[in-house]
N, C-alpha and C positions, 0 to 999 in steps of 0.2 A: 862872670863875676863869681867870686868865691863867697864863703859864708860871711866873712867880715865885711865885704862890700855890700852884700845883701842886707846885713843888719843896719846899714846906713839908710836903707829905704824902708824896710819892714820893721814894725815894732816887736815882732815875735822874737822870743829868746828860748833857749833850751829849757825844758824839753819839747816846746811847741814849735820850734823852728824846723820845718819839715822840707827844706830845700837846701842842698849842699852847693849846687852850682846852677847858674842861669846864664844863658846866652840870649841876647836880644837881637832880632833881625827883622826889619821891615814890618813893624807892628805886631810881631809875634814873640813869644818867649818859649825857650826850650830849657826846661829844668831837669835836674837830676837829683835823686835822693837814694843813697845806699841804705837799704834796710839792714841794720846790724844784727837785730835779733834781741837786743836788750832794752828796746824801747818800752816805755810804760804801757802803751796800748796793746802790746802783745802779751802782757802778763794776764793769763786767764782767758785769752782769746786765740786759740783754744789750747788747753794743756795737751802736750804731745803732738799738736798739729797747729802751730801758730800761723795765723792769717791776719794781715793788716785789715782792720775794719773799714768798711766802705766809707763811713763818715770821715775817716782819716785820709783816705784817698781823695775825697772831695776837698779837704783842707789843703792837701798837697797841690792840687790843681789851682785853688784860689790863691795860695801864696805865690805860685809861679806867675799867675796873671797880675797880681798886685805889684810885682816888680816893674811892670810896664808903666806904672804911675810915677816913675822916677821924676823928681822935680815938682810933682803935684801933691805928694802925700806928706810933705814935711809938716810936723806938728799935728798930724791926723792919724786916726786909727781906722783901718778898713774893717767893717763889720758886715758879715753875711746878711743879705736881706731876702734872698731866695735861691732855691735850687729847683731846676726844672729838667725834665727829660733825662734823668740820671739813669744810666744803664751800666750794670756790672757784667763783665764778660769773661773775667779770668781772675785767679787769685794772685795776691802779692804776698810773698813769704820772705822770711829771713834769708839774707844773702842776695836777694834780688836788687837790681838797680831799677827804680821806678823813674821812667822818663816821661815828662809832661810836655805837651804842646798846647799853648793857650794863646788866645787873641782877644782883645777888647772889640766888641761888636758895635757898641754905641755908649754915649753918656748923656746924662741930663742933670745939670747942676752937679751936685756931689754924688750922684748915683751912677754907677758903672755896670754895664752888662757885658758878660764875657762868655766864651765857650772854650772847652778844653777837653783833651783826651790824655789818658795815661797808659803807658805801655811797659811791658817787661819783655826783653829780648825781641822787640819788634811786634809782639802780640798785644792787641788792644785789650786792656783790662777794665777801663772805666771811661765813660764819656758823659759830659754834663754841660748844661747851660746854667749860668748862675749870675747873681747880681750882688752888689755890695755897695755900701755907702761909706764915704769918708767922713768921719765924725771928729770934730776937734778934740784933741787929747786934753783931758782936764788935769 
């Protein structure tokens, strides 16, 4: 899927749409985001040494996971309800391609539980378990 196809599933829009491409296969998503260097979250983080903030890396993982809800999320907004076991192991910088691998672990009603990992050049940068709820869009 490209950005336009992703927008049919996710309610996120620029500048908060943080996935450029997603491939779905057997209950897993593989996302990609090219860090351009002009993103709002790099301004001031850090001058002369820009690094993608950890919270943004978690958002990238969550957006990739939410694409797995194709057909279930229409008219709904996915909202974080928790982050667990988050570990940062490497930096993500301008020019990097952030690649995510996510899967839904379980669901209960409108609550979904997922896990994911983010990589740059095959090197693990972040891993996390997270949950979110689908809330009816008002």
